[in-house]
C-alpha positions as CSV (number, residue, x, y, z in Angstrom):
1,X,19.4,2.7,-8.3
2,X,19.2,3.3,-12.0
3,X,18.1,6.6,-13.7
4,X,15.1,4.9,-15.1
5,X,13.7,3.4,-12.0
6,X,11.0,4.4,-10.1
7,X,10.5,6.7,-7.3
8,X,10.2,4.8,-4.1
9,X,6.9,3.9,-3.3
10,X,6.3,6.7,-0.5
11,X,3.5,8.8,1.2
12,X,2.5,10.5,-1.8
13,X,2.1,13.6,-0.5
14,X,2.7,17.4,-2.0
15,X,5.6,17.7,1.0
16,X,8.8,18.9,-0.3
17,X,10.8,15.9,-1.8
18,X,7.7,13.3,-2.2
19,X,6.8,11.7,-5.3
20,X,3.9,13.2,-7.5
21,X,1.0,12.2,-7.5
22,X,-2.9,11.4,-9.0
23,X,-3.6,14.5,-6.1
24,X,-0.4,16.1,-5.4
25,X,-0.4,17.7,-9.4
26,X,-4.2,17.6,-9.7
27,X,-4.1,20.3,-6.4
28,X,-0.6,21.5,-6.2
29,X,1.5,23.7,-8.3
30,X,1.6,21.7,-10.7
31,X,-2.0,21.8,-12.3
32,X,-1.4,25.0,-14.4
33,X,2.0,24.5,-15.8
34,X,1.7,21.3,-16.2
35,X,-1.9,21.7,-18.3
36,X,0.0,24.5,-20.5
37,X,3.1,22.2,-21.5
38,X,-0.2,19.6,-22.9
39,X,-1.5,21.7,-24.6
40,X,2.0,22.3,-26.0
41,X,2.0,18.9,-26.1
42,X,-0.5,18.6,-27.8
43,X,-0.3,21.0,-30.5
44,X,3.4,20.5,-31.1
45,X,2.9,16.8,-32.1
46,X,-0.7,17.9,-34.2
47,X,-3.0,15.5,-31.5
48,X,-6.2,15.4,-30.2
49,X,-5.0,15.0,-26.7
50,X,-2.5,14.5,-24.4
51,X,-2.2,12.9,-21.3
52,X,0.5,12.8,-17.9
53,X,0.3,9.6,-16.2
54,X,2.1,8.5,-13.2
55,X,2.8,5.4,-11.4
56,X,0.8,4.6,-8.8
57,X,1.9,4.0,-5.1
58,X,1.5,0.3,-5.0
59,X,2.8,0.4,-8.7
60,X,0.4,-1.8,-10.3
61,X,-0.9,1.0,-11.8
62,X,-0.5,4.0,-14.2
63,X,-2.8,7.3,-12.6
64,X,-4.4,9.9,-15.8
65,X,-3.0,13.3,-14.0
66,X,-3.7,16.1,-16.3
67,X,-5.4,16.0,-19.7
68,X,-5.5,18.1,-21.9
69,X,-8.4,17.6,-24.5
70,X,-12.0,16.5,-24.8
71,X,-13.0,14.1,-21.7
72,X,-10.3,15.3,-19.1
73,X,-12.6,14.6,-16.1
74,X,-12.6,10.5,-17.3
75,X,-8.7,10.4,-17.3
76,X,-7.8,12.4,-14.7
77,X,-9.7,10.2,-12.7
78,X,-8.9,7.0,-14.9
79,X,-6.0,3.9,-13.9
80,X,-5.1,1.2,-16.3
81,X,-2.8,-1.7,-15.4
82,X,0.9,-1.5,-15.8
83,X,1.6,-4.7,-17.9
84,X,-1.5,-4.3,-20.0
85,X,-1.2,-0.4,-21.4
86,X,1.1,0.8,-24.0
87,X,1.9,3.4,-21.0
88,X,2.9,1.1,-18.7
89,X,4.6,-0.7,-20.8
90,X,7.2,2.6,-21.3
91,X,7.3,3.0,-18.1
92,X,8.4,-0.5,-17.2
93,X,11.0,0.2,-20.5
94,X,11.8,3.2,-19.6
95,X,11.7,3.6,-24.1
96,X,8.6,6.0,-26.0
97,X,6.6,3.8,-28.1
98,X,4.2,4.7,-30.9
99,X,1.3,2.2,-31.7
100,X,-1.2,2.6,-35.1
101,X,-4.8,1.4,-35.3
102,X,-4.1,-2.4,-35.0
103,X,-1.9,-2.5,-32.3
104,X,-3.5,-3.2,-28.8
105,X,-3.9,-0.7,-26.6
106,X,-6.3,-1.3,-22.6
107,X,-9.4,0.0,-23.8
108,X,-10.9,1.3,-20.4
109,X,-10.2,5.0,-21.9
110,X,-12.6,4.0,-24.4
111,X,-14.9,1.8,-22.3
112,X,-15.1,5.0,-19.6
113,X,-16.1,7.3,-22.4
114,X,-13.2,9.2,-23.7
115,X,-12.2,9.3,-27.5
116,X,-11.0,6.3,-29.1
117,X,-7.5,5.5,-29.9
118,X,-6.0,5.2,-33.5
119,X,-2.5,5.9,-33.3
120,X,-0.7,7.1,-30.1
121,X,2.7,8.2,-28.8
122,X,4.5,7.7,-25.2
123,X,7.4,8.7,-23.4
124,X,9.0,8.6,-20.1
125,X,8.5,11.8,-17.9
126,X,11.6,11.6,-15.5
127,X,12.3,13.5,-12.2
128,X,15.1,14.6,-10.5
129,X,16.6,12.4,-13.0
130,X,13.7,9.6,-12.1
131,X,11.2,7.8,-13.6
132,X,7.6,9.2,-12.5
133,X,5.2,8.8,-15.2
134,X,4.2,8.5,-19.5
135,X,3.4,11.3,-22.1
136,X,1.3,10.2,-24.7
137,X,-0.5,11.7,-27.1
138,X,-3.2,10.4,-29.2
139,X,-4.8,11.0,-32.5
140,X,-3.0,12.8,-35.1
141,X,-5.4,15.9,-36.7
142,X,-5.7,14.3,-39.9
143,X,-5.3,10.9,-39.4
144,X,-2.4,8.4,-39.6
145,X,-0.1,7.6,-37.7
146,X,2.7,9.8,-35.6
147,X,6.5,11.0,-36.7
148,X,9.7,9.7,-35.6
149,X,9.8,14.0,-35.1
150,X,6.3,13.8,-33.2
151,X,7.9,11.4,-30.9
152,X,11.4,13.6,-30.5
153,X,8.8,16.7,-29.5
154,X,6.9,14.7,-27.5
155,X,10.2,13.9,-25.6
156,X,10.7,17.2,-25.4
157,X,7.9,18.6,-24.0
158,X,8.4,15.1,-21.2
159,X,11.5,16.6,-20.0
160,X,10.4,20.1,-19.9
161,X,6.7,18.0,-17.6
162,X,9.9,16.4,-15.2
163,X,11.2,19.8,-14.8
164,X,7.5,21.2,-13.4
165,X,6.9,18.5,-11.4
166,X,10.5,18.5,-10.2
167,X,10.4,21.9,-9.2
168,X,6.5,22.0,-7.8
169,X,7.4,18.8,-5.0
170,X,10.8,19.8,-4.6
171,X,13.0,17.4,-6.4
């Protein structure tokens, strides 16, 4: 199994050694440190918000799991299809991405009441060496696009988030 393959489909509970899921992260030991890391990530890349997306058990969707921003109640309950979203592309390829205002992104977050996306960066989140999800940040403060340095800083925060998820899920 390559290091970028997602976790095998499993029960998805918070039991030791199982894949992190939306429920196990939101209601488990990863929630508080995860939210702190999202706040740090948003600050590090001067973004309006940051979101942790996890691969769903059926591997069809990216589930918004934790959010630091104006509408966590929207993004933490939202899912987007993997083949039709930037975060899904990052999860599929294991490669970070950056988009601007003229690039496609899935409309579901905006349609659900979240902030509009003018620019986004997204990077893979590895847990125990395996792809578990994606960390995204949107809308740099003051407008414009994210830089290559921002992508690098977000990657470091994704690494830290992966450590938290591994520790809290026994992986």
